[in-house]
N, C-alpha and C positions, 0 to 999 in steps of 0.2 A: 186486816186482815181476814175475816169473812169473807167482805166483797172480793180480797183479792181469790181470793180459794176459788169463791161463785165462779168469778169470771174465769179461771183456767177450768174448770168442768166445761163451764159454756162453752167457750174455744174447744175444749177435747170432744163433745160432742156434737160440733157440727163439724168438725175435721171427720165426726166417727159418719154423721150421714151421710157427706161429699162422698168420701170413699164410695161406699154405698152405694151411692145412686151413679157412680162412675163406675164399680166393679156391674148393677146390673146394664147399663150400657154399653156396655160390651162384651157379657155375655152371648148377646147370642150374635155378635160376630166370632168369637171364640168355637160359639158353636157349625156355625158353615164353615169354616177353617176345615175342623175336621168330621165333616161330614163323610168326605171322599173317601176318607181312609176307615172311618166307623162302616162304614156300608162292604165297602169289602172286608173288613174283616168278620161282619155277620155274614157273608157269603160265607166265608173260609170256615166258619165254626159251623153252620148250617145242617144239618142232619138228610145227607142222603135217603132218597123214599126206596121202597125195596124193589127189583126188578116188577111184579105184578103194578104196583101205583104207578111207578113210571111210564109203563105200557101202559096204563088205562089213561092217563092224564095227558098223553100223546097221541092218546086215540079219539079222545076230548077234541085236544086242539086241534085233530087234523080237519074237522068238523067245524069251528068255530073260527081257526085262523090257518087254510090251504095252502097262502105261501109261505109263511113261515115254515109249514110242515114241508112242503117240497123246496125249500132251502135246506133245511137242516139234511133231506136225505140225501141232497147234493154234493153238500158241505160231507158230510161220512159214505160219501164214496170216493170222494176224487182227492180231498185233502189231508193226507198222511201227518199233517198237523195236529188236527184235532187226536187225541186221543181217547178222550173220554167226555162224556155229555150226560152231563149228569142232573136232573132234577135232586130237590133238594126243598125241605123242608123249615123257614126260617118264620120263626115265632118270633123276631123281632117287627117295627114298623119299617113298613112299604120304603124300600129303598129304588138301588136298583135293582133292576130285573134279573142280570148277568152279571157275570164275572170268570175273566180267564186266568188261568195261573200256569205259573210253569212251568209244570208237568204233565202239558199238553191237555188240561181239563178245562172243559165251561161248564160251568155252574149257574142252572138257573131257576130260580125263583117260582117254584110251582102256579101259587097264586096268580099271577101274571097270565096264565098259560087257564088256569078253571074260572074266572071270569073277565071280563073287557074291566081292563081300568084305562078311565081318562087318561088319554096321549098316547096308549099304547093298543094301537088295533093293529091289524093283520101287519101292514107296511112298515108298522115302527116299529114291528118285533122282526121285519124282514131286516131292516137298519140295524138292530142291534144284534141281530147273530153276527150278522159281516164284520161288526166293530169287535165285537170278542173275537172273530176268528183272523183281526188283524194284532192283535197284541197276540196270537201265536205268533202270529209272522215274525213282529219285532222280536219278541221272544225269544225264538231262531237263530235272529243274525245278531243277538247283543251279548255277550258275557254278561252273568245277572250283578257283577259289581260295577259293571259299567252303565247299567238301564238307566233310563232318568221317567220319571213318570209322564210329565211332559210328553217329552220324544216319543213316550208310547202311546199316551193319546191322541197323537197329532199321526202314528202309524195306524192306528185303529181307524183315525176318519180317513184317511184320506184311500183307507181299502175299503172304507163303505163304501167311498161317493164308485169308486171304481167296480166294482160288482155289483154295484146296480144302478150302475151307466151301463152294463153290460142287460140287466135286463130290460130296464129302456127301450135297449136298443135292441130286443127282444120279441119290445110289445108292448109292456110293462111300463109304464113311466112313475107310476105314483109310488114306489118303492124310494128313485130318486129323489122325486119330488118333497115324500116328505123328511129325509135324512136333512136336505139342504135348510127348508124352512126350519127346523126343529135346530140344528146347526147356527143356523142366523139369529133365531132367540137367543141360546144359551151364550154367545159369544157377546149379550149386551150387557149379562149379568158384572156385576163388580166384588162379585167375590173371586179374588186373585185368588185366594190358597189351595182353589180347585185347577186341577194340571188339565181337567175340561176345558174351562176357560180360558185358560191362558192359551194353551192350543188352538183353540176355536177365536180368539182376536187375533192374530195371525193369521190363522188358514183363511179368514172372509175378507181378506184383504189382498189376499195374492191373484196373480190373473188365473191360476186352477179351477175357483172355484169359480170366478167369473166366465173360464170357460163350460163348466157346467150350466150354471144358472142360463145360459147363451144358447147351452143343448136342447135344455127343456121348455126355454122359451119358443125355438125356433122348432122342434120335432114333436113335445106334448102339447094336451090338448088340457086345459084348465083347470084346476080340481075345484072340485065344488065345495 
């Protein structure tokens, strides 16, 4: 009887151990799956800075990120869909630098302007800005109940490519080259819970993406 009870106890302990190990393996994938939504929620809850602080942050950015500053000024002047550009203080871990919302607002984490972050130089911030404006264009064309996260990301990527190609045609190829490089890198992720990744996996296989690459190859100097 004691031996039987001991065997049952051992089996239950072994089963609990297997379950625990399985949960530990799954947990990182659950975190990856929820990260895009968590990052957007963080940006929605981040605290807007006051007008004087926003002006100071953007003045500092003008010195370190002149291309981004020029692109933002151009968008503010010519794109009526951008109703508010909000610099926010986000106390959470670094995630996405910016997020667009259906009310016409684009929020940007001040930390990406106050000091250089790996992977987010002036050219990348231009790409990020046009990506978020692309979301605003998608929101303006698709009613809230019909919006799809993957379609929204695809529209944002398409818009950023269109705008950075216009910059390339005007003589500055670097934002387009940067966007193409990071899009290709992100498309190689296996995180299919992320709508950015799903959108990019299709985009990089299409003739439009190849046409942008061909334009860069024939019109742009190689990036250092």
